[in-house]
Structures are given as C-alpha cells and as structure tokens.
N, C-alpha and C positions, 0 to 999 in steps of 0.2 A: 835773672828775673823771668820766672815763668808765671804761674798763677801766684806764686809767692817766691821770696828769695830763698834759694838753697844751693848747696854745693854740687856742681855737676862733675867737676874733675878734681881729683885729690891725689897728688903724687909726691913721695919723698918727704912727707911732713911727719912731725912727731904725733900730733893729734889727728884723729879721724874726723875731718870736717863735714862729712856727710850728715852727721847728726848735730852739728853745732849751730846754734841759733844766730841768724844774721844780725850784725850790729848796725843799726840804722844810722849811726853817726857817719858811716862811710858815704852816705848820700850827700854829705857836705863837701866831699873831696872832688875838686874840679880838675885837678891835674895830677901828673905823676909825682908822688912825694913819699917821704918816709912815713912809716907807720908809727904813730905815737898814741898809745892807749894805756889804760891802767894795767898794772903788772898782772892782775888776775885774768886779763883777757887772753884767750887761747890764740888770738891773732898776733900776739906779741912775738911769736917765733918768726914772723916775717919782717923783712926790712923795708920793702917797697910795696905800695899799692898802685895799680894802674887802672884808672876808671875807663870804662868803655861806654860811649854814649852815641846816640843818633838823634839829631835834631833836638838837642838839649835834654833828651830823655835817657836816664841811666839804664843801660841794658845789662851790664855785667861789671865785675871787678876781678882783676887778676892780681894775686898776691905772690910775691917772690921772696924767697930766702936764699942764703948762700950767694948774696949779690956781690958782683965784682964789675965795676964800671968798664974795665978793659975787656971783659969777657961777654958781658950782656948789654945789648942795646935795647933799652926800655922803649924807646920811640918805635923801633921796629916791632917789638912785641905788641905795643898798643895798636899799631897799624894793622898787623896781621890778625890780631884778636878782633879788631873792629870789622874787618872783612868777613871773618867767620861768623861773628855774632849777627851782623846785619843779614847775612845769607840765611841764617837760621830763622831770624825774625820774618824775613820774606816768605820762607816756607810755611811758617806758622800762620801768617796772614793769608796766604793762598789756601791753606787748609780750612781756616775759619770761613773764608768766602765760599768755599765749596759746601761746607756744613750749613751756612746761612742760606745758600741757594736751595739746598735739599729741604731745609725747614720751610722756606718760602713756597716751594713746590708742593710740599705736603699740606701746608695750610691752604693753598689754592685748591688742591684736590678736595680737602675737607670742606672748604667753602662751597664747592660745587655740589658735593654730596649733601650738604646741609640744605641746599635749595629744594631737595626732595621733601623736606619738612612741610613746605608750603603747598597749598593746593595748586595744581597746574592750571586749572580753569575755574574761574569764579562766575557765578550766574549773572547774566545781564539780559533780563527779559522784562516783560510788563509787570510780572508779579514780584520778582526778586531781582534786585540789582546790588552787586557787591563790588567794592573797589578797595585796594590796599596800597599803602606806601611803606617801603621798607628800606632803611639805610643802615647797614651795620657799621659800627665804629671801627672794627678791624675786619680782616677777611673772614673771621669766624665770629658769628653773632650769637646772642643768647636770647633773642626774642622769638616768639612763635605765634602764629594766628592760623585759624582754620575755619572752614565752612564744610559741614558734612550733611548731606541729605540722607536722613535716617530712613524715611519712607515718603510716600506721596503726601503724607499729612504732616510730617515732622522734619524740621531742619535744626541743626545745631551750629552755633558759631561761638568762637572763643578767641581769647588772646592771653598770652602769658609772657612772663619775663623771669629769667633765672638770675640769681645773685652771682656775683663773680664774673670772670671773663675767661676767655681762652678755650682750649679744647675740652678740659674737664666739664666746664659749664655747658658747652655745646653738646657733648655726649649725653649729659644728663637730660637736656631738653629733647634730644633725639629719642631717647628711651621713653620720656614722658609722652611724646607725640604718638609713638607706636602703642603705648599702653592705653592711651585715651581712645584711639581708634578701635582697639580690641574690645575695650570695655563697652563702648557704645553699641557694638554688635550684640552684646549680651543683655544690656539693661539701659533704660533711659531714665532710671530713677536717679536724680542728681545727687542725693545724699550718699547713695552707694558708690557712685562714681568718684565723688570727692574723697570719701574715706579711703577708697582703694588707691587713689593717686597720692594721697598724703602718706600712706604706708609705703608706697613705692619710693617716693622721694626721700623719706626718712631712712629707708633701708639702704638705698644706693648712695646717698650723700653723707649719711651718718652725721648730720648736723653741720656739715661744712658748707652746704649750699641750701637755699630754699627757693621756692618758686611762688611768685604772685600769679594769680590765675582768675580769669573771669570766664564763665561758661553759661550759655543760655540755650534753651530749647523752645522753639516756637511751634505751637500746635495750631495748624490752620483751621481745622474743623470747629474747634471751640474758641478760636481767636484768643489764645492765652499764651503769655510768655512766662516761662519759669527760668530763674537764674540763680547763680551763686557767685558772689564776689569774694574770692579768697585773698584779701589783702592787696588787691590790684587797684590802680587808679580808677575811680568810679567812671564807667562809661556814661554817655549822655543819651537819653531817649527823648525824642520829640514826637508827641501824638496829640492831635487836636489843638495845636498851638501851645500845648503844655510841655515844659521842659523839666525833666527830672533826672537826678543822678542815681545810678543803680548801685546802692551801697550794701544791700542785705547779703549776708553770707557767713564767712568764717575768717579765721586768721590765715596767714601765709601757709603754704604747704611745705612740710619738711622741717618745721621748727619744733613741733611737738609730736610725740609718738601717738597721742590721742588728741584730736582737736578739742579745745576747751569749749567751743560752741559751734553750731552749724545751723544756719537758717536758710530756707529757700524762699527767695522773693517771687511773688506772683503778681502779674498784671493782667486783668481780665478785659474782655471786650476791646481787644486790640486788633483791628483789621488793617490799619494803615499807620506806619510809624517809620521814623528814621533813627538809626542806631549808630553812634560814633564812639569808637574806643581807641585807646592809645597807650603807649608805655611811658615810663617816667623819663626816658631819654628825650622825649619831646618837651615835657613840662619843666625839666631841670636845665634846659638850655638858658644861658645867661647872656645879657647884653654887656656893653663896655663898662657899665657901672656895677656889674656883678649881680644885677637883679634877675631873678628867674622868670622864665616865660609863664610858668604856672598853667592852670587850667582855665583861668578867667577869660583869657583871650580866645581859647578854643570854644568855650561856651558861647562867647559873644558872636563868633563867626557862625556857629551852628544855629543860634537863636535868630540871627538876622537872615539866614538863608535856608530855611527848612524845606523849601521846594527844590533846592539844587539836587542834581544827580550826584551820587557818591563820588565819582571821579572829579567832578567840579568842586565839590565841597572839600575833598582832600587837597586839591590844588590850592584852594583859597586859604586853607589852614597853613599849608607849607609856605605859601607866599607871605602870610602874616608872620610866621616864625622867622623866615629869612630877613624880613624887614626889621624885626625886633632885635635879632642877634647881631646884625651888621657884619663885621669882619671876624667876629668871634667864631671859634670852631665848636664842635660838639664833643661831649665826653662819654657818650653811651650810644647804644643802638637806638634808632628811632623807628617806631612802628605806628602806623595809623591805619585803622581798619574800620570801614564804614559800610553799613548795610541799610538798604531801603526796601521795605516790604509793603505791598499793597494788594491784599487778597481780592479787592473789588476789580482788579485789572486782569484776573485770571481768565 
C-alpha cells in the first residue's frame, strides 16, 4: 500500500502482476492462509497469502506459490516482511514530516511577506485616527485593508476580501494591492480604478476567484466622501448622530468581464465622521446554536459609541464578538478597519 495498492515485487510468476488490479477482498484476510478465489482470478496461481499489518493497518500482502511446508516457513516470511515493510513506512513517514515542515516554513515565509500588504503605519493625530484588527484563519489570509494619503487634500481608505483560501487567493490579493497603489498614482477617478481592478482580477483569476472591495476617497477641502462598494459588507458611517450603510457601487470584482453596473456614492458636507468596515469573517461567526453574528451587533456597538476612538471601538466590537461566539472557533479571516476624521481638529 502506497498511495494505492500495487505490486512492488514480482518474481517467478506466470502473470506479470505489476499491471494486475488489486483484489480488495484480500483486506479481509487476517492471518496466513490458503488463497481461495474464483478460477478467473490471476491470483489463483498462488497457494498462500501472508498479510503484513502494523497496528491493525494492512500494509502489504505476500503471495507464495510452489509452497512446501518442509521448505518454507511462512511465519518467518511474515516476520521478515513485517520488519522490512515497517522500516519502509517509517522512512515514508519521516519524508512526509520533512515535506510538511518545508510547507509549513514556506507558508510562514509567505505569511510574513503578506504582512507587507498592510500599511506599516496608520495615522493617529487630531485630524485622522485609524485603527485595524486582523486575524487570519490560517497562516495565509485573503483579506486586505489600506490607507493611502494621495495628497494633502485627499486620502483613500479601502477594505477587500478574496474568495477562496490558500496561496493562490493570497497571491491574487497581493497583485490586487500592488495594482491599486499603482492606479491611485495615476488617477483618483473611482470609476476608472474599479474598471481597471475588475479587468485585472478577471484576467488573473479567470473566474476562479473574485474579490469584494470597498474603496473611498475623502476630499478635505470640499468635505466630500466618494466611494464604491463592490459587493462588500456595507461599512458603517456615523456623522451628526446619523448612522448610514454605504451600499452604493457595483457587483464583486472578477465575476464579469464587464461590470453590469457601477455607481459612485457621494456624501457632501462631511467634516467630521466615523467610518467602520469589516469582512464577512466577522459577520459569519456563529454561536453554539449556529446563529450568525451578523452586522446587527456591530451597528449597535457603533451606534452606542460614536465618540469612541477607533482602537477603543474595535476592541469593543471584538469583545462583543468573543462573548457571542463563546467557545466556537472562526471559519474565515477576520478584519476590522475603523477610521475617524475630524477636519475641524487640523
């Protein structure tokens, strides 16, 4: 038994057993015994079958023909074969452990490299305060958030989540991040940025993955927020005690060669506001009854604490989530990105 049952050694037989399909009825053989099969079976040329097992797991079978009890000690054959096969299994196990360690190390390196996706420093001053919480499900995550100061007058903030898991999804998101930062240097027109990013995801993923994405640009001089929500969980915006969900935008990126619709949301006269965004890894956490956390509790915490600093608000939301899920684990990456802007404090 390797990845499947096949003949490793074949000597002195009439049939060439390297190409013969294994008969799974042999798995019922628990001891050395005579071979009794249908006449059509190629294994009928053997007289005796010797099962080789380790801890109740069948590892191999030895078939013998030309059998003479006075000349052949089957118990000795079984013992010797057992030593050989167990030694081979130990070698295979050691090789797998080395391979797994190499994979673990590669994932660890990839996880460290992926940290470059996220901004090293988030602003924390009187005018702009930003805080984030990120917990990947595995060593490689598929979430992304960013804060980019385009100019003295404009800042961009975004959050994204790629479908699927593992290195392919993480590589796609890495490419997405690099492309976004390049595009922002060329244009701040959100429609152009979104169309280009959709083309990028569609070209690279070929429909195998898609990305939910929310991006916003705040223009300080005219106190205006422009945004596009591409199928992402609607972020929460609080301004003048009004709570609104930012839903205007398009469908997910990478699902269609051409986006079926694309609208840019605009909010005017916005000089002081709180922005809270998150990925579905947070909303889809369940409690012991299988009920999802959803966005209701997040909205409640934000609504009740609009004056909190971003780090305090994120901590309050995570505490509420931990209380809700109890001992349950989480099934996806969790990202929470909160921004507070007050241009009157500049």
